[in-house]
N, C-alpha and C positions, 0 to 999 in steps of 0.2 A: 514440364519436368515432373519427375516422379521419384519415389523411393522404390527400389526394386529388391526382390528377394528370390531365393531359389535353393533347391536341394537336389542333388544327384547321387543316387546310390548305385554302386557298380553292379550288384547282383540282385538286390531285393527291391520291391516296391517301396516308395516313400510312404510311411505312415501318415494318414490324412491329418491327424491332429498335430503333427510336427509343423506342417505348412501353416496350419491355422494359428498355432502359437506364435510363429514369426509375424504373420500378418496382424495378429492382435496387438503385438508390441509396437506396431507402426501406427496404431490408432491415436497416439498422442499428437501426431502431426495432422494439420488440416488436409483434407482430400476432397476432390470433386467426384472421384470414383475409385472403387477398389475391386480388382478382378484377379482371378487365379486361373491357372491352366495346369492340368495334371495328365500325364500319359506314362504308363508303365513305371519306370524308375526315376522319372523326372518331375519335379514340381517347380513352377514358376509363378511369381506373384508381382503385382504392381499396385502401389498406393499412389494414384495419379493426382497431380495438380495441373489443371488446364491453364496454360499460359498463351500458347499460340492459337490462332484460329483453327488450324488443322487438328489440334489436340482435343477439341470439344467432342465428346462422345467417342473418342478413340477406343478401339478394341486393343487392349494391352494387358497381359501378354497376347500376342498375335501368332496364330499358326497358319502357315501357308501350306495347304494340302498338296498343291501341285509339286512344290519343291521339297516338301517335308522338312520345313524349317520353322522353328518357333523362336520368338524373340521377346525379351522384356528389356526395356531400355529407359534410361534417364538421360535424355539427349535433346540438344537444340543444334541442328545442323545449319550452318551459315552459307554454304555454297550450294544451295538446293538447285538453282537454275543450271549451274554447271553439271551437276550430277544427273539431272533430268535429261539434259542433252546427251551426255555420254551413254546413258542407259536407254535412251529412246522412249522415254515416257510420254504418252499422249498428253496434249495440252489440257484436255478436259480433266485429266486425273491430277494434274500438278497442283491445282488449288486446294484439293481435298486430301491429298496423300499426306499422312503424318510422317514425322521424321523416322519413327521406328520402322515403318514399312519401306521407306527409302533406304535405310541402312540394310535391311534384309535383302532388297533387290541388289544393292551394291555388293553384299557378301556373296550372293548367288553368282555374281559375275567374276569378282576378283578374289574370292576366298579370304584367306587370312591377310592378304595384302590390302584389304578394304580400308584399313586405318590410314593408309597413305593417301587416300582420296577424300577423306572426310575432313572438313574444316568446321570447327565449332567446339562446344563443351559437351562431353558425352562420357557415359559409362553404360555398357550394355553387355548382355549375355545371350548367346544364340545356341539353341539345341539343334544340332545337325543329325537328324534321325538316321539318314542313310549311312553316315560315317560313324554313328554312335559316339559323337564328340560334342563336348560343350566348349564353345569358344566365346571369349569376351575381350573387352579392351577398355582402357581409360585414356582420355584425351592427353595431348602432349604435355600440358602444364598441370594436369590434375585438378581441373576446375570442378569436376564431379568426383565423388568418392566411390570406392568399390572394395569392400572387405570380404575375406573368405576364410574358411577353415577346411583343412584336408586331413584325411588319413587314408589308409589303403582301400577302404571300402566306401567312404562317405566324403562328400564335398558339399559345402553350403556357402552361400554368398549373400551379401546385403549391402545396401547403401550406408547403413549405420551399424554399429556393433551390438547394441542392446538386443535386437531380435535374435542374433546368433547365440547369445547366452541363454536363450530359452530352450535350446536344444540340449538334451540330457548328456550328450557326449562332449560338450564344450564347457570347459571349466574357467572360472574367473580367477586366474592366477596372474600375479604381477610379473611383468617382463622387466627384469633388472637391467638387461642390456639397453632397452629403450630409456629407462629412468637414468642410467649412468650418463648416457649421451646428453640428455636434457639438462641434467644438473651441471655437467662439465662445460657445456658450451655457453660462453658469456654473452654472445650476440643474440639478435632476434631470430634465432633459428632453433627449432626443436631438436631434431636428430639428423644424422647423415645417412642412416639406413632407412630409406623410404618404404621398404617392404615390411618393416616391423611396426608393431603397435604397442601400447602400454599393457595390453593383455596378451599373455604368452601364447595362448592357443589361436589367437586371431591375427592373420596377416593382412596386408594391404597390397593391391595391385599398384605398383608405383606409376607415376605419370610416364607417358610415352611407352607404355608396355601393353602387350597382349597377354592373355592367359588361355591356355588350352588344357582341357581335362579329358583324358582318354584312357580307358582301361585302368582307372584308379591312379594314373600318373598325372601330375600337374606340372606344366611347363610355362615359365614366364619368358617372354622374349621382348627385347627392346626394339622399337621401330624408330625411324628417323624421318622427320619432316622439316627439321631446321636446316637451312642451307647457309651455314655460318661462314663458309669459305668463298662464296661467290661474290663477285664485284660488279657494280654497275658504274659505268662511266658515261656521263652526258657531256655535251659541249658547253652548257651554260648553267648557272645557278637556277635560272627560271625553270629549266627542264626538271631539275631535281625537285623543286618545290611543287610543280604541277604533278609530277609522278607521286609525290607524297600525298598531296590533296586527293588524288584519285583513289589511291589504295586505302587511305584513312576514311574517306567518305563511305566507301564500300563496307569497311569494317563497322562503322557506326550504324549505317542503314540496316545491315543484316541483323543487328542486335535490337532493332525496334519492332520486331515481328511479334505483336501481341494484340489481342482484342481488348485488353485492359489499358489503363493509363500508363504513361512512361514517366519515370522519375530519374533523378541523377543526384549523386552527391556533388557538392560544389564548394570548393575552397576559393581562396583569392589567387591561386596560382595558375600555371599553364596547363597542366595535365587535365584536370577536371574542367577548366575553362574551355579548352579546345574541344573536348567531347561535347560539352553543352552547346557550343556555338555551331558545331556541325549537326548535332541532333535536332536543335530547335529549327534549323533551316529546313530539314526534311519534314518534321512534324507539322510545320506551318502549311506545307502542301497537302497534308492529310487532314487539315483542319483540327489538329490536336495541339494542346499546349504541353510544354515540358514542365514538370514539377521538380523543383530543386530543393535539396535539404542541406543545410549548412550548420555545423556545430559552432557555437559561440560560448565564451566563458560563463560560468555561473555568476549569479548576482553577488556583488560584494567582493569579487576577486580583485586584488591589488596587483597590478602587473609589475613583476620584478625583473622581467627579461630585458636584455640589452636593447638599445634604441632601434637597431636595425631588424629586430624581430617583432612580430605582432601576433599574439595569441588571438586577438579579436580581428578577424579578417574582413569584417563587414564593409569597410570603405572600398576594398578591391572587389569583393563579391558584388556589391551594388553597381560598381562600374561595369562589370561584365553583364549583369542582368539588364541594365538600362541600354547598353550598346547592342546586345544580341536580340533582345525582344522575344516575344512569344513564350515567356517564362512566368510561372507562378512560383515565387520563392518562399521558403520557410527558413526561419532562423531559430534554432533549437538550443536553449540554454540548459535544459534538462536539470534544473536545480535540485531535484530530488534524487539524482543518481550519482553514484561514485564507484570506483573500482572495487572497494572492499565489500560492499553490500551486494555487488553483482556477481561475486565469485561463484556461489552455488548455482545460480542460473546458467552461467557460462559453462561450468563443468557438466551440467546436465545436457546442455545443447551440443557441445563439441566432444564430449566423452573422453577428454584427455586434458592434462595440464597445458597451460598456455603462457605466453610471455608478453603479450601485447596489452597488458592491463591498463597502461596509461591512456589508451584510446578505447578500451573496451566499453565504457559507459556510453560514449557518443555513437559508436558503431551500432550497438544494439538499439540505442534510442532512435536512430534514423530508421532502422528496419521496422521498429514498432510503429512509428508514425506513418511510414510508407505503406505498411500493411493495412493499417486502419483506414487509409485513404484509397484503398483498392488499386494500388500500384501493382502492375504485373511484372515490369522490367525496371530494375534499378541499375543505372549505369554508374561505372566507377573507373578511375584511371590509375589503379594501384600499380600497374607494371610500367607506368610511363617513364620513371626515372632512368630505366635502362633501355628504353625503346625510343619513343617520340621526343622526349625532352632530355636525352643524354647530352653531355657536353661539359665536362669539368675543366674550366679554363686554366686554372692555376697549374694543374698537373700537366696540361699540354704546353703551357708556357715554359715550365721546367724542362720539358723535353726539348723545346726549341733552343733554350739557352745551352743545355748540355750538348746538343748536336751542333752548336755554333751556327745556327740558321739566323744570323744576326738581323738581316733586313726584315724578315717576317716578324721576328721577336720584337724589334723596336716598334714596328707599326702596330702590332697587336697590343703591346704594353701601353702605348700612347692612347689608343682607342678605349681600351679596357679601363684605364685610369679615369678617362673622361666619363665613361658610362656609369661607373659606380661612385664617382665623386671622391676618390681617395688618391693621394699623391703617388707618383710613380716610384719614388724612393722607398716608400713604405711597402708598396706591393712587391718591389724588387727583392726586398729582404725575405719575403715569404717564398718567392719563386726560387731563390737560390737554395733554400732548404729543400724545396721539392726536387731540384736538379741534383743537389749534392747532399745526400742524407747525412754524411759524416759531419756536416756543419751544425746539425741539430744536437741539442744537449741529449746525452744518453737517457733514454726513457727507462725509468725505474718503476713506473706505475704498473700495477697488475690488477685487473678486475678481481674483486673478492671471490675466492673460490667457494662455491656453494656445495660441492660434492665432498663427502667424507674421504680423506686421503686413503684410508684402508679400502674402502669400497672402490675407489678409483683404481687402486693398484690391483685389486682382485679382478676387476673387469678389463684391465689393460686399456683404459679408455683414452688416455692422452696420446699413446702411441697410435691408436686407431684414428684419432682426430688429426694427427700430424700427417697421415696419409692423404687427408683431404685438404691439406693446407690451412688448417685451423689451429691457431695457438690460443694461449690463455686470454688474449685480448681480441681475438677475432681472426679474420683472414690474414694471411701473410704471403708475401711474394707476388701480389697482384699489382699490375701496372695499368696505365691508361690503355695499353694496347691488348691486354689479355683479360682485364677484369670483366667486361661485359660478356665476353664469350664464356668465361668460366661460370658466371652467375646464371646465364641463360641455358647452357647445355647440361648442367647438373640438376637432375630431377629433384633431389632433396631440397634445393633452394625453393622450388615452387610448391612443394607439397603442403607446408604448414598453412599458407594463406588459402590454398585451394580447398583444403579440408574444412577450415573454419567458415569460409564463404559458402560452401556447398551446404553445410549443416544449418547455417543461419537462414539460407534461402528456404530450406525445407521447413524449418521451424515457423517461419512467418508467411509461407505460401506465396513468395515472390522470388524472382530470379535476378541475382546479381550478375551483371555482364560487363566485361572490361574490353573495350575496343583496342586499348594499348597492348593487350595480350593476344590480339589476333595474329595467327601465324603468318598471314600475308604482310601485316605491318612489321612484325619482327624481322622477317626475312628481308624486307625492303630496307629497313633502317640499318640492319647489320651489313648490308652490301654497299653502303655509301662510304666515300672517303671521309677521313676525319675532319677535313676542313669544311664539310657541310654542317658540322655540329659546333665548331668553334671558329669563328672568323669575324674580322672587323671589330674586335673587342667585345663580341657577344658570346657568352656561354649559351648553351642550349639553342644554338643559332637556327637549326632547322625548323623547330616548331615556332620560334619567334617570327621567322620570315614567312612561314607557311600560313600563319594566322593573321597576316596583314589583311584588314578588311573584315576579319572574323571577330577579333578581340580588340578592346580599346588599348591604346598605347600605354595607358597607365598600368595595365596588367601585362601586355605583350612585351614591353621593353623594360619592365622593372627588373633591375639587377641590384637594387640597394636594400630592399626590404624582403624579409622572408617570413612567411606564415609558419606558425608552430602550434599545432593543436595538442590538446591534452595537458598543457602546462599548469592547469588549475586542479590537477587531480588530488594533490595534497590538501589544497584549500577545501575541496569537497569532502575530504575524509576527516577533517578536524572534529566534527561532532561525534564521530565514532572512534577517535584515536585511542581512547582508553581501552576499548574492546580489542582494537587491532594489536596494541602492544601486549595486552593480556594474553591473546592467543599465541603470540610469538613466544612468550614465557612458558606457556603450556607446551608448545612444541619442544622447547629446550629440556623439559622434564619428562617427555614421553619416551620411555625406554624401547618401545616397539618400533620407532622410526629413526632413532638416533644413529642407527647403522648407516643411514644414507646421507645425512647432512653434516656439513662442516660446522659444528656447533660453535667453534671459536669465531668464525666469520660472522655467524648470526648474532652472537653475543656482542661483538664489537659494533655491528651495525645497529643493534638495539640501543646501545649506549649513546649513539649519535642521534637517535630518533625518539628518545623519551619525551621530549618537548617538540611538538610539530611546528615546523616553519615552512611556509609555502615555497620559499626560495630553494628548499632542499629537494624539490621535485626531480631535478635531473641527476641527482647523486646516485652512484652505484650502490651505496649502502641501502638506500630505500628500495632499489630494485631487488636486492638480495632478500630483503624482508618480505616483500610482496610475492616474489617467486616462491619463497619458502612456504608461505601460508597457502598458496594455490596448490602446491604439491602435497602439503600436509592434509589439506581438506580432501584431496583426491584419494590419498592413501587410506583414509578412513573407510573407504568402500571396500577395502581388501582386509582379509584376516591376517594381518602382518604380525609376526613375532620376531623379536630381535634375536641375534646370535648369542652365544655364550659370553657373558660379560668378562669373565676372567681371561678367556682366550683372546678377546678383542683388546683388552687392556695390555696383555703381554705383547701383542702385535704392535700396538701403539708405542710401547716403550722401546721396541726394537728400532723404530724409525724416528724416535725422538719427539713424539707428540705427547704433550702434557696438557691435561684439562684442569681448569681451576673452577 
């Protein structure tokens, strides 16, 4: 994988020092090689990290003199054999051809349709000299990043934003549209406009999009590789399971292509456990071990969570490790890390505010340890909840009850009750509320509003979010039959995690890869009937049945206990709690940023948090405080000045807002 950069001027040659300044900014990241290519009015650069065997010594950027095509790419292609066959590549060339040249060959055959043939994680730009056109793309889920700037005469792109800011015509100005979306959305989602960034002059190629630059005009086009409306019908459950095992094994195996060691995150659950079990099997044949990394609570943590939750997942992790074999496991307590002291490092890495602070310390801790141990590929199962392990039983049973499918409902309820060890009467009460929402007590709860009401009104933000089905407490109007499709086909859902994972990978010189995010796996899972995911009292039934013989029953059939990571984040922050609350108070007094924040919500949250209590970790008020500080720290990098105080106070009075 690589960090790529480039400049295209419509009429004039690219000044040599402009390209050098961009490449110089990339020197903060580890690299095995740095190369540039310059021709006429085009500059391309690559800050390469060698991960695959074919990438060692790769010429990148690469220019094909015969076809007059130049490419710089940040890519790992997973369907190489299929492409080699389609393109008629000789067998001697296949073992040494890097992914960048494979993409270039595919482009020479299919042109801009090339993205429909590529499976993997990629961002690339191709200079087509014959057509005087710059063409690029970002993979369907945005696992790699691609930022750009444009005006009538100049176009520049890069994997990260900082090098673009080295160019004299790009200014570091705050994008208030992006900030408004971030502050107004209560759930773990940054923004709904995946083309915008926190910096006004810099845009992003969204997931599932191509970009074409020709005669100074930039065109973004969405491409489709998801087949969400296709259906697969087999004669037996065994055929569905075998079909899944086949496609999932291919997805895992194609992500093991590295000359370095292979690692994986590992919790006590099904997603990472399934990946580990399939990967360890293949690596054993290659005489390689799988290295796993598991987060555990810090020393001295007093578990306050309910009985059926377990922040310390070691009993289930060890069961998986012992059963699967060929694993060298690591358990990381990371006692010296916490979300508050990690903020500046995270902002430096991902160049934007973030919301996943509860897990930030252990995510980065795993990357650090894996990097120090020369891991090339780090496997993860982040997309599994909506692909391989989907299957919300209670919602489905509510549907059966409401649809009067009595026989199936009674059978499922009986089996489910037995599996989770809870009486049917108690479960039935929950299901009736799923089936008939009017039986629920009217919900008056609203997630604390972090955005200033005047700012929200100015940006018309809540109306915009309603168009995407997002209300004050998150998504609305989603059911068991449309939720997965909505969450998978909307590119803004994928963008946040793809961005953070891509930049973490670049920072630590290893590549995060997620087999549950493989397009072949997604299309297969989305094509199956619902009873393959929920049946015989099993939720997440497909993966539970498909991992028989791969995972121990303690993990595979566990429906009683749920792992929950990061619940010790407040415990970790107690030594610096005074500094934390002091910074919140500083924010409340800062006239330059008050125009963006709902100070009333922050004050109320602070009143609840003056004395730290570990059991407050899941509360919305603490989320508000941490998100506020993360944004506040980021805003310090901009020269922000507040609006006219008297004008703002008059506006507040009009809509009945009073500050004390």
